[in-house]
C-alpha positions in Angstrom: 0.0 0.0 0.0 1.3 3.5 -0.9 2.2 5.8 2.0 -0.5 8.3 0.9 -3.2 5.6 0.7 -2.1 4.2 4.1 -2.3 7.7 5.6 -5.8 8.4 4.1 -7.0 5.0 5.4 -5.6 5.7 8.9 -7.2 9.1 9.1 -10.5 7.7 7.8 -10.5 5.0 10.5 -9.7 7.5 13.2 -12.5 9.8 12.1 -15.0 6.9 11.9 -14.1 5.4 15.2 -14.2 8.8 17.0 -17.4 10.0 15.3 -19.4 6.8 15.6 -19.4 7.0 19.4 -21.3 10.2 19.5 -22.9 11.2 16.2 -23.7 10.1 12.6 -22.1 11.3 9.4 -24.7 14.0 8.9 -24.1 15.5 12.3 -20.4 15.6 11.8 -20.8 17.1 8.4 -23.0 19.8 9.7 -20.5 20.7 12.5 -17.7 20.9 10.0 -19.6 22.5 7.1 -19.2 19.4 5.0 -21.7 17.1 3.3 -22.4 13.5 4.4 -20.8 12.3 1.2 -17.5 14.1 2.0 -17.5 12.6 5.5 -18.1 9.2 4.0 -15.3 9.7 1.6 -12.9 10.6 4.4 -13.9 7.6 6.4 -13.4 5.3 3.5 -9.9 6.6 2.8 -10.8 8.3 -0.5 -8.9 11.3 -1.6 -10.4 14.6 -0.5 -9.0 18.1 -0.4 -6.9 19.1 2.6 -9.4 21.7 3.7 -12.1 19.0 4.2 -9.7 17.0 6.4 -9.1 20.1 8.6 -12.8 20.9 8.8 -13.7 17.4 9.9 -11.3 17.7 12.9 -14.0 19.6 14.8 
């Protein structure tokens, strides 16, 4: 696995594990000003822009 993909997957797992204890993807998206699809992409290790990654760290 490439370093970049490993990093994206690791961040996605961290976001998912942290979020799932207290809210759903829609709620996290609302807090960060993101759509549910963007949150889902992050959690699934898909490439998103850096700003989205910073916004989800709410």
